[in-house]
MIDOSE-1310 file (N, C-alpha, C; in nm, 2 decimals, decimal comma, always signed):
residues 244
mlti	+2,16/-8,21/-0,82/+2,24/-8,19/-0,94/+2,41/-8,17/-0,95; +2,46/-8,09/-0,85/+2,59/-8,08/-0,86/+2,65/-8,22/-0,81; +2,59/-8,30/-0,72/+2,66/-8,38/-0,67/+2,66/-8,49/-0,79; +2,57/-8,50/-0,89/+2,55/-8,61/-1,01/+2,65/-8,56/-1,09
lyyv	+2,68/-8,43/-1,13/+2,80/-8,41/-1,22/+2,93/-8,45/-1,16; +2,92/-8,44/-1,01/+3,07/-8,47/-0,97/+3,10/-8,60/-1,00; +2,96/-8,69/-0,97/+3,01/-8,84/-0,99/+3,05/-8,84/-1,16; +2,99/-8,78/-1,24/+2,99/-8,79/-1,35/+3,16/-8,79/-1,39
vvlv	+3,22/-8,65/-1,36/+3,35/-8,61/-1,39/+3,43/-8,70/-1,30; +3,39/-8,76/-1,18/+3,51/-8,84/-1,14/+3,54/-8,96/-1,17; +3,39/-9,03/-1,26/+3,37/-9,12/-1,32/+3,49/-9,14/-1,44; +3,49/-9,03/-1,51/+3,56/-9,01/-1,65/+3,66/-9,00/-1,61
iati	+3,73/-8,94/-1,52/+3,88/-8,95/-1,49/+3,93/-9,08/-1,42; +3,83/-9,13/-1,34/+3,87/-9,26/-1,29/+3,89/-9,39/-1,38; +3,80/-9,39/-1,46/+3,79/-9,44/-1,60/+3,93/-9,46/-1,68; +3,99/-9,31/-1,73/+4,10/-9,32/-1,81/+4,23/-9,35/-1,73
lfia	+4,20/-9,33/-1,61/+4,36/-9,37/-1,51/+4,32/-9,51/-1,47; +4,17/-9,57/-1,46/+4,16/-9,72/-1,47/+4,25/-9,79/-1,57; +4,22/-9,73/-1,69/+4,28/-9,81/-1,80/+4,44/-9,80/-1,81; +4,46/-9,67/-1,78/+4,64/-9,64/-1,77/+4,69/-9,74/-1,66
sfia	+4,61/-9,76/-1,54/+4,66/-9,87/-1,46/+4,71/-10,01/-1,52; +4,63/-10,04/-1,59/+4,63/-10,18/-1,65/+4,75/-10,16/-1,77; +4,76/-10,09/-1,85/+4,87/-10,06/-1,90/+5,01/-10,02/-1,84; +5,01/-9,96/-1,75/+5,11/-9,92/-1,67/+5,17/-10,06/-1,63
lvvc	+5,09/-10,12/-1,56/+5,08/-10,27/-1,50/+5,19/-10,39/-1,61; +5,14/-10,35/-1,70/+5,20/-10,47/-1,83/+5,34/-10,43/-1,87; +5,38/-10,25/-1,87/+5,47/-10,23/-1,92/+5,58/-10,21/-1,84; +5,53/-10,18/-1,72/+5,64/-10,14/-1,60/+5,67/-10,29/-1,51
ypfd	+5,59/-10,39/-1,54/+5,61/-10,49/-1,44/+5,76/-10,58/-1,44; +5,84/-10,55/-1,52/+5,96/-10,60/-1,50/+6,05/-10,50/-1,43; +6,05/-10,42/-1,41/+6,13/-10,35/-1,33/+6,06/-10,25/-1,22; +5,91/-10,29/-1,21/+5,86/-10,20/-1,08/+5,79/-10,29/-1,01
rkrv	+5,89/-10,36/-0,90/+5,90/-10,47/-0,82/+5,75/-10,42/-0,69; +5,73/-10,30/-0,69/+5,64/-10,24/-0,59/+5,49/-10,19/-0,64; +5,50/-10,18/-0,78/+5,41/-10,11/-0,84/+5,37/-9,97/-0,82; +5,49/-9,91/-0,80/+5,47/-9,77/-0,79/+5,42/-9,68/-0,86
vvht	+5,39/-9,74/-0,99/+5,35/-9,63/-1,11/+5,15/-9,68/-1,09; +5,12/-9,79/-1,07/+4,99/-9,82/-1,04/+4,97/-9,76/-0,92; +5,04/-9,73/-0,83/+5,01/-9,70/-0,68/+4,94/-9,55/-0,72; +5,06/-9,50/-0,79/+5,07/-9,35/-0,83/+4,95/-9,30/-0,88
lskw	+4,92/-9,39/-0,99/+4,81/-9,35/-1,06/+4,64/-9,36/-1,00; +4,63/-9,49/-0,87/+4,51/-9,47/-0,82/+4,53/-9,34/-0,70; +4,65/-9,29/-0,70/+4,67/-9,17/-0,57/+4,59/-9,08/-0,67; +4,62/-9,05/-0,82/+4,56/-8,94/-0,88/+4,42/-8,97/-0,88
itdt	+4,36/-9,06/-0,88/+4,20/-9,11/-0,85/+4,16/-9,02/-0,74; +4,22/-9,08/-0,65/+4,19/-9,01/-0,50/+4,21/-8,87/-0,48; +4,32/-8,80/-0,53/+4,30/-8,66/-0,53/+4,19/-8,61/-0,62; +4,18/-8,69/-0,70/+4,07/-8,61/-0,79/+3,92/-8,61/-0,68
ifgl	+3,88/-8,74/-0,66/+3,77/-8,75/-0,58/+3,80/-8,64/-0,43; +3,89/-8,61/-0,41/+3,90/-8,50/-0,30/+3,95/-8,36/-0,34; +3,95/-8,35/-0,41/+4,02/-8,22/-0,46/+3,96/-8,12/-0,54; +3,83/-8,22/-0,60/+3,75/-8,12/-0,69/+3,66/-8,04/-0,60
ppkm	+3,59/-8,10/-0,51/+3,54/-8,01/-0,40/+3,60/-7,93/-0,32; +3,59/-7,78/-0,36/+3,72/-7,68/-0,29/+3,71/-7,66/-0,11; +3,59/-7,69/-0,09/+3,62/-7,71/+0,10/+3,61/-7,83/+0,13; +3,63/-7,95/+0,07/+3,70/-8,09/+0,12/+3,80/-8,08/+0,15
rrdi	+3,82/-8,15/+0,31/+3,97/-8,17/+0,30/+4,02/-8,31/+0,38; +4,16/-8,31/+0,37/+4,18/-8,43/+0,41/+4,34/-8,37/+0,49; +4,33/-8,39/+0,58/+4,45/-8,34/+0,71/+4,55/-8,43/+0,73; +4,67/-8,44/+0,72/+4,74/-8,51/+0,78/+4,79/-8,46/+0,93
igae	+4,80/-8,53/+1,01/+4,88/-8,46/+1,16/+4,96/-8,59/+1,16; +5,13/-8,58/+1,21/+5,20/-8,68/+1,23/+5,26/-8,70/+1,11; +5,29/-8,66/+1,05/+5,34/-8,69/+0,91/+5,50/-8,71/+0,90; +5,57/-8,64/+1,01/+5,67/-8,62/+1,02/+5,75/-8,77/+1,07
yidp	+5,63/-8,84/+1,13/+5,67/-9,01/+1,20/+5,67/-9,07/+1,05; +5,67/-9,07/+0,96/+5,68/-9,17/+0,79/+5,82/-9,13/+0,76; +5,88/-9,22/+0,73/+6,00/-9,24/+0,66/+5,95/-9,32/+0,50; +5,93/-9,24/+0,40/+5,91/-9,30/+0,25/+6,00/-9,42/+0,22
kqpy	+6,12/-9,41/+0,27/+6,18/-9,53/+0,24/+6,20/-9,66/+0,31; +6,08/-9,66/+0,43/+6,04/-9,76/+0,52/+5,94/-9,84/+0,50; +5,93/-9,95/+0,47/+5,82/-10,08/+0,46/+5,74/-10,02/+0,57; +5,64/-10,03/+0,62/+5,56/-10,07/+0,76/+5,46/-10,19/+0,73
vitl	+5,40/-10,23/+0,85/+5,26/-10,27/+0,87/+5,19/-10,16/+0,92; +5,09/-10,11/+0,82/+5,01/-10,01/+0,90/+4,87/-10,07/+0,97; +4,84/-10,04/+1,08/+4,73/-10,02/+1,15/+4,65/-9,90/+1,15; +4,49/-9,95/+1,11/+4,42/-9,85/+1,16/+4,27/-9,88/+1,13
nhns	+4,19/-9,76/+1,21/+4,06/-9,82/+1,23/+3,98/-9,80/+1,11; +3,88/-9,89/+1,13/+3,78/-9,87/+1,00/+3,63/-9,88/+1,00; +3,62/-9,76/+0,93/+3,45/-9,71/+0,94/+3,35/-9,73/+0,86; +3,47/-9,74/+0,72/+3,38/-9,71/+0,57/+3,49/-9,71/+0,50
mvdi	+3,40/-9,78/+0,36/+3,46/-9,77/+0,24/+3,57/-9,66/+0,18; +3,53/-9,52/+0,28/+3,62/-9,41/+0,23/+3,78/-9,41/+0,30; +3,74/-9,51/+0,40/+3,90/-9,51/+0,47/+4,00/-9,56/+0,36; +3,98/-9,65/+0,25/+4,08/-9,70/+0,17/+4,13/-9,62/+0,08
icly	+4,02/-9,52/+0,03/+4,08/-9,42/-0,06/+4,15/-9,23/+0,01; +4,09/-9,26/+0,11/+4,14/-9,14/+0,22/+4,29/-9,17/+0,23; +4,35/-9,27/+0,23/+4,48/-9,33/+0,30/+4,58/-9,28/+0,14; +4,54/-9,26/+0,04/+4,64/-9,24/-0,07/+4,73/-9,13/-0,04
klpl	+4,68/-9,01/+0,07/+4,73/-8,91/+0,11/+4,87/-8,94/+0,15; +4,92/-9,02/+0,19/+5,02/-9,07/+0,25/+5,15/-9,12/+0,17; +5,24/-9,04/+0,19/+5,39/-9,08/+0,11/+5,44/-9,22/+0,12; +5,36/-9,29/+0,10/+5,39/-9,46/+0,10/+5,32/-9,55/-0,01
vfkw	+5,38/-9,61/-0,05/+5,32/-9,74/-0,14/+5,30/-9,83/-0,07; +5,19/-9,86/-0,07/+5,12/-10,01/+0,03/+5,03/-10,06/-0,04; +5,02/-10,19/+0,00/+4,91/-10,32/+0,00/+4,81/-10,30/+0,06; +4,69/-10,29/+0,03/+4,58/-10,35/+0,11/+4,55/-10,49/+0,13
vskk	+4,50/-10,52/+0,27/+4,45/-10,63/+0,30/+4,31/-10,64/+0,30; +4,22/-10,68/+0,23/+4,07/-10,66/+0,20/+3,99/-10,82/+0,18; +3,89/-10,83/+0,22/+3,77/-10,86/+0,21/+3,76/-10,93/+0,05; +3,77/-11,05/+0,03/+3,72/-11,05/-0,12/+3,61/-11,00/-0,21
evyr	+3,48/-10,98/-0,11/+3,41/-10,89/-0,15/+3,39/-10,73/-0,20; +3,53/-10,71/-0,16/+3,57/-10,58/-0,21/+3,59/-10,55/-0,34; +3,65/-10,67/-0,41/+3,70/-10,68/-0,53/+3,58/-10,67/-0,63; +3,45/-10,70/-0,59/+3,35/-10,72/-0,68/+3,31/-10,56/-0,68
ipiv	+3,36/-10,47/-0,67/+3,29/-10,34/-0,69/+3,38/-10,30/-0,81; +3,28/-10,26/-0,90/+3,34/-10,20/-1,04/+3,46/-10,08/-1,05; +3,58/-10,08/-1,10/+3,65/-10,00/-1,12/+3,76/-10,05/-0,97; +3,67/-10,02/-0,86/+3,77/-10,02/-0,76/+3,83/-10,16/-0,75
gpll	+3,76/-10,27/-0,75/+3,78/-10,41/-0,75/+3,94/-10,47/-0,84; +3,85/-10,45/-0,95/+3,99/-10,45/-1,04/+4,14/-10,39/-1,06; +4,12/-10,23/-0,98/+4,23/-10,15/-0,94/+4,31/-10,24/-0,80; +4,23/-10,29/-0,73/+4,30/-10,35/-0,62/+4,37/-10,46/-0,65
yahg	+4,33/-10,51/-0,79/+4,39/-10,64/-0,80/+4,55/-10,61/-0,85; +4,51/-10,48/-0,95/+4,67/-10,45/-1,03/+4,74/-10,39/-0,92; +4,72/-10,33/-0,81/+4,81/-10,31/-0,69/+4,88/-10,42/-0,66; +4,81/-10,54/-0,64/+4,86/-10,64/-0,60/+4,81/-10,64/-0,46
divi	+4,69/-10,62/-0,43/+4,65/-10,61/-0,30/+4,64/-10,75/-0,27; +4,61/-10,79/-0,12/+4,60/-10,92/-0,06/+4,42/-10,97/-0,04; +4,42/-11,01/-0,09/+4,26/-11,07/-0,11/+4,25/-11,20/-0,01; +4,16/-11,17/+0,06/+4,15/-11,28/+0,19/+3,97/-11,35/+0,21
nras	+3,99/-11,47/+0,22/+3,83/-11,51/+0,25/+3,79/-11,50/+0,38; +3,72/-11,44/+0,43/+3,70/-11,40/+0,59/+3,62/-11,53/+0,63; +3,58/-11,62/+0,55/+3,53/-11,76/+0,62/+3,61/-11,85/+0,66; +3,72/-11,85/+0,58/+3,85/-11,96/+0,65/+3,96/-11,86/+0,73
trea	+3,93/-11,87/+0,86/+4,03/-11,79/+0,92/+4,13/-11,81/+0,92; +4,23/-11,95/+0,93/+4,34/-12,00/+0,88/+4,37/-11,97/+0,76; +4,33/-12,01/+0,67/+4,33/-11,96/+0,51/+4,39/-11,80/+0,49; +4,30/-11,74/+0,58/+4,31/-11,56/+0,53/+4,45/-11,52/+0,65
mqmv	+4,48/-11,58/+0,74/+4,60/-11,56/+0,82/+4,72/-11,62/+0,75; +4,71/-11,71/+0,64/+4,81/-11,77/+0,58/+4,85/-11,67/+0,46; +4,76/-11,63/+0,41/+4,74/-11,54/+0,30/+4,81/-11,40/+0,32; +4,78/-11,38/+0,43/+4,85/-11,22/+0,48/+4,99/-11,26/+0,52
hnqg	+5,01/-11,35/+0,60/+5,13/-11,39/+0,63/+5,23/-11,42/+0,49; +5,17/-11,49/+0,43/+5,31/-11,51/+0,29/+5,29/-11,39/+0,18; +5,17/-11,32/+0,15/+5,19/-11,23/+0,04/+5,26/-11,09/+0,14; +5,20/-11,09/+0,25/+5,24/-10,99/+0,31/+5,41/-10,98/+0,34
kewl	+5,47/-11,07/+0,36/+5,62/-11,08/+0,39/+5,70/-11,03/+0,23; +5,63/-11,11/+0,14/+5,68/-11,11/+0,01/+5,65/-10,90/-0,06; +5,56/-10,88/-0,01/+5,54/-10,72/-0,05/+5,64/-10,66/+0,03; +5,70/-10,67/+0,17/+5,76/-10,60/+0,25/+5,89/-10,61/+0,25
krga	+5,92/-10,75/+0,18/+6,07/-10,76/+0,12/+6,10/-10,67/-0,01; +5,99/-10,62/-0,07/+6,00/-10,54/-0,19/+5,99/-10,41/-0,15; +5,96/-10,39/-0,02/+5,97/-10,20/+0,02/+5,85/-10,19/+0,01; +5,74/-10,25/-0,03/+5,62/-10,18/-0,01/+5,53/-10,25/+0,12
svsi	+5,44/-10,09/+0,18/+5,40/-10,15/+0,31/+5,28/-10,20/+0,29; +5,23/-10,27/+0,42/+5,09/-10,36/+0,41/+4,99/-10,30/+0,51; +4,88/-10,24/+0,46/+4,77/-10,19/+0,55/+4,68/-10,27/+0,58; +4,66/-10,29/+0,73/+4,57/-10,39/+0,76/+4,47/-10,32/+0,86
fpeg	+4,33/-10,34/+0,88/+4,25/-10,32/+0,98/+4,24/-10,45/+1,06; +4,32/-10,40/+1,19/+4,32/-10,51/+1,31/+4,19/-10,56/+1,35; +4,10/-10,44/+1,36/+3,95/-10,48/+1,39/+3,90/-10,62/+1,31; +3,96/-10,61/+1,19/+3,86/-10,76/+1,13/+3,76/-10,69/+1,06
trsk	+3,67/-10,57/+1,08/+3,55/-10,55/+1,00/+3,57/-10,40/+1,03; +3,45/-10,36/+0,99/+3,42/-10,24/+1,02/+3,36/-10,23/+1,13; +3,39/-10,08/+1,23/+3,30/-10,06/+1,39/+3,19/-10,02/+1,30; +3,10/-10,04/+1,39/+2,91/-10,00/+1,35/+2,90/-9,90/+1,44
dgei	+2,97/-9,87/+1,54/+2,98/-9,73/+1,63/+3,05/-9,64/+1,62; +3,14/-9,67/+1,54/+3,27/-9,54/+1,54/+3,40/-9,55/+1,64; +3,36/-9,66/+1,73/+3,46/-9,66/+1,84/+3,57/-9,78/+1,78; +3,69/-9,79/+1,81/+3,80/-9,89/+1,82/+3,76/-10,01/+1,90
hnfk	+3,75/-10,12/+1,81/+3,72/-10,24/+1,91/+3,83/-10,32/+1,93; +3,82/-10,45/+1,94/+3,94/-10,57/+2,00/+4,00/-10,58/+1,88; +4,14/-10,58/+1,88/+4,24/-10,63/+1,77/+4,25/-10,77/+1,75; +4,29/-10,82/+1,60/+4,33/-10,96/+1,59/+4,48/-10,96/+1,59
agaf	+4,53/-11,06/+1,58/+4,69/-11,03/+1,58/+4,73/-11,04/+1,47; +4,68/-11,07/+1,36/+4,76/-11,09/+1,23/+4,85/-10,98/+1,19; +4,80/-10,87/+1,20/+4,89/-10,75/+1,16/+5,04/-10,77/+1,27; +5,01/-10,80/+1,37/+5,15/-10,78/+1,47/+5,21/-10,89/+1,46
llak	+5,15/-10,97/+1,40/+5,25/-11,10/+1,38/+5,32/-11,12/+1,27; +5,29/-11,05/+1,16/+5,35/-11,03/+1,04/+5,42/-10,93/+1,06; +5,44/-10,79/+1,14/+5,55/-10,73/+1,16/+5,66/-10,80/+1,21; +5,63/-10,85/+1,31/+5,72/-10,93/+1,39/+5,82/-11,06/+1,33
dagv	+5,74/-11,12/+1,22/+5,80/-11,22/+1,12/+5,91/-11,14/+1,03; +5,82/-11,03/+0,97/+5,90/-10,97/+0,87/+6,01/-10,88/+0,92; +6,01/-10,85/+1,05/+6,10/-10,78/+1,12/+6,11/-10,60/+1,07; +5,96/-10,55/+1,07/+5,94/-10,42/+1,00/+5,89/-10,37/+1,13
pilp	+5,86/-10,20/+1,12/+5,83/-10,15/+1,21/+5,65/-10,13/+1,20; +5,57/-10,11/+1,31/+5,43/-10,12/+1,30/+5,40/-9,95/+1,29; +5,30/-9,88/+1,20/+5,28/-9,75/+1,21/+5,16/-9,74/+1,24; +5,09/-9,72/+1,35/+4,93/-9,69/+1,39/+4,89/-9,57/+1,32
ivld	+4,77/-9,56/+1,25/+4,67/-9,43/+1,20/+4,55/-9,44/+1,27; +4,51/-9,32/+1,28/+4,35/-9,31/+1,32/+4,29/-9,21/+1,20; +4,17/-9,27/+1,17/+4,11/-9,21/+1,09/+4,03/-9,12/+1,14; +3,96/-9,04/+1,08/+3,83/-8,99/+1,15/+3,76/-8,88/+1,05
gttt	+3,64/-8,90/+1,03/+3,58/-8,81/+0,93/+3,55/-8,92/+0,79; +3,56/-9,02/+0,83/+3,51/-9,08/+0,68/+3,37/-9,15/+0,67; +3,29/-9,13/+0,79/+3,17/-9,18/+0,74/+3,06/-9,05/+0,71; +3,10/-8,91/+0,71/+3,06/-8,83/+0,68/+3,06/-8,75/+0,57
mvrh	+3,16/-8,81/+0,47/+3,16/-8,77/+0,34/+3,04/-8,77/+0,24; +2,96/-8,89/+0,28/+2,86/-8,89/+0,18/+2,72/-8,92/+0,29; +2,66/-8,81/+0,25/+2,52/-8,81/+0,33/+2,39/-8,88/+0,25; +2,30/-8,95/+0,34/+2,17/-8,98/+0,29/+2,17/-9,07/+0,16
gwlm	+2,29/-9,14/+0,19/+2,30/-9,28/+0,09/+2,40/-9,23/-0,06; +2,38/-9,12/-0,09/+2,46/-9,06/-0,20/+2,51/-8,93/-0,21; +2,45/-8,82/-0,16/+2,46/-8,71/-0,17/+2,61/-8,66/-0,08; +2,68/-8,58/-0,18/+2,79/-8,51/-0,10/+2,80/-8,43/+0,00
nwgn	+2,88/-8,46/+0,12/+2,89/-8,35/+0,22/+3,02/-8,24/+0,15; +2,99/-8,17/+0,11/+3,07/-8,06/+0,01/+3,18/-8,05/+0,11; +3,17/-7,99/+0,24/+3,24/-7,91/+0,32/+3,32/-8,04/+0,43; +3,28/-8,15/+0,37/+3,33/-8,27/+0,48/+3,51/-8,28/+0,51
riti	+3,53/-8,30/+0,63/+3,68/-8,29/+0,68/+3,71/-8,43/+0,74; +3,81/-8,49/+0,68/+3,88/-8,60/+0,70/+4,02/-8,59/+0,76; +4,02/-8,66/+0,90/+4,19/-8,63/+0,96/+4,25/-8,76/+0,96; +4,37/-8,76/+0,95/+4,46/-8,89/+0,93/+4,55/-8,84/+1,04
kvlk	+4,53/-8,92/+1,13/+4,64/-8,87/+1,27/+4,76/-9,01/+1,26; +4,88/-8,97/+1,21/+4,97/-9,08/+1,20/+5,07/-9,05/+1,35; +5,05/-9,21/+1,46/+5,14/-9,21/+1,53/+5,27/-9,25/+1,53; +5,33/-9,22/+1,64/+5,47/-9,27/+1,63/+5,49/-9,41/+1,63
pvsk	+5,57/-9,45/+1,54/+5,56/-9,63/+1,51/+5,64/-9,70/+1,62; +5,61/-9,85/+1,62/+5,66/-9,92/+1,72/+5,78/-9,98/+1,65; +5,89/-9,97/+1,69/+6,01/-9,98/+1,61/+6,04/-10,14/+1,58; +6,11/-10,16/+1,49/+6,10/-10,30/+1,46/+6,16/-10,39/+1,56
eeva	+6,28/-10,34/+1,65/+6,36/-10,36/+1,75/+6,25/-10,40/+1,85; +6,14/-10,28/+1,88/+6,04/-10,35/+2,00/+5,96/-10,45/+1,93; +5,90/-10,45/+1,81/+5,84/-10,55/+1,75/+5,90/-10,69/+1,78; +6,03/-10,69/+1,79/+6,13/-10,81/+1,77/+6,15/-10,86/+1,93
erdv	+6,17/-10,76/+2,00/+6,17/-10,79/+2,15/+6,04/-10,83/+2,25; +5,99/-10,77/+2,22/+5,85/-10,77/+2,29/+5,70/-10,86/+2,22; +5,62/-10,94/+2,34/+5,57/-11,01/+2,32/+5,46/-10,97/+2,20; +5,40/-11,02/+2,13/+5,28/-10,97/+2,04/+5,17/-10,92/+2,10
kdvm	+5,09/-10,99/+2,20/+5,02/-10,93/+2,29/+5,05/-10,78/+2,31; +5,14/-10,78/+2,41/+5,20/-10,65/+2,46/+5,17/-10,55/+2,36; +5,23/-10,59/+2,25/+5,27/-10,44/+2,11/+5,10/-10,44/+2,10; +5,03/-10,52/+2,07/+4,93/-10,57/+2,01/+4,82/-10,42/+2,12
aevh	+4,83/-10,46/+2,22/+4,77/-10,39/+2,37/+4,78/-10,26/+2,37; +4,92/-10,22/+2,35/+4,97/-10,11/+2,32/+4,92/-10,01/+2,22; +4,93/-10,06/+2,12/+4,91/-10,00/+1,99/+4,75/-9,97/+2,00; +4,66/-10,03/+2,06/+4,51/-10,03/+2,06/+4,49/-9,92/+2,16
ermv	+4,59/-9,90/+2,27/+4,56/-9,79/+2,36/+4,57/-9,69/+2,30; +4,68/-9,67/+2,23/+4,73/-9,56/+2,17/+4,61/-9,49/+2,05; +4,59/-9,59/+1,95/+4,52/-9,54/+1,84/+4,35/-9,50/+1,97; +4,31/-9,58/+2,06/+4,22/-9,52/+2,10/+4,21/-9,36/+2,17
aala	+4,35/-9,37/+2,21/+4,37/-9,23/+2,29/+4,37/-9,11/+2,19; +4,44/-9,16/+2,04/+4,48/-9,06/+1,95/+4,32/-9,04/+1,88; +4,24/-9,09/+1,87/+4,09/-9,08/+1,79/+4,02/-9,00/+1,89; +4,04/-9,01/+2,04/+3,96/-8,94/+2,11/+4,00/-8,80/+2,11
evra	+4,13/-8,78/+2,09/+4,20/-8,60/+2,07/+4,17/-8,56/+1,95; +4,15/-8,66/+1,88/+4,08/-8,59/+1,74/+3,96/-8,53/+1,74; +3,90/-8,60/+1,78/+3,74/-8,59/+1,80/+3,71/-8,49/+1,88; +3,82/-8,45/+1,98/+3,80/-8,34/+2,10/+3,84/-8,22/+2,04
eknk	+3,93/-8,24/+1,93/+4,01/-8,11/+1,89/+3,90/-8,06/+1,75; +3,80/-8,14/+1,73/+3,75/-8,10/+1,63/+3,58/-8,03/+1,70; +3,58/-8,09/+1,79/+3,45/-8,04/+1,87/+3,49/-7,89/+1,93; +3,62/-7,84/+1,92/+3,65/-7,73/+2,00/+3,58/-7,61/+1,97
């Protein structure tokens, strides 16, 4: 019963902010090139989702590594849809790279379009890479970060698997730093298909960025391998700390 009440309250608030997002998109479009207002309204939706349950937590470790004025290519591990909503805790305006199937989800899909997020068709790798490259560079030029799951899909076992090069090529071509982030606890927020885990704890660990100078000077494969290694190690540290 409590879970149902929670869903109803979240749906009502999300619907109001959803409508406000499209109004803001139209009104602010001429001068809000990063779509900061729409991003902020989505942040309020996620603050509602995580803020209503008093014992549910989103903890950020390493926030000192983030420069809110700097656009990044953000790389993070992918375990569930909760990964997307939990990242709005960051003090950054960012655009998601996401498969087109996500955009069919009620409220979530239209909001992603309003944000200006990058829609890709995973059936065509070449087309998807071109879309990420072109639209990603445009948003980075405007000062917005671009968030990418470099594994390309969800991890089935919770571990971090091989990366694809797209995020790293984008950072190199756009001349921006890479901000690696690891997430833990996003698969345990909902239990048995729909019941909420009221005491769920999500950890967002921000790692030291790879500077734009390093990205420019080093081989893409070397940077990709280093980021992968650092993220795997960081995820293991987060889990070990939780199990103490």
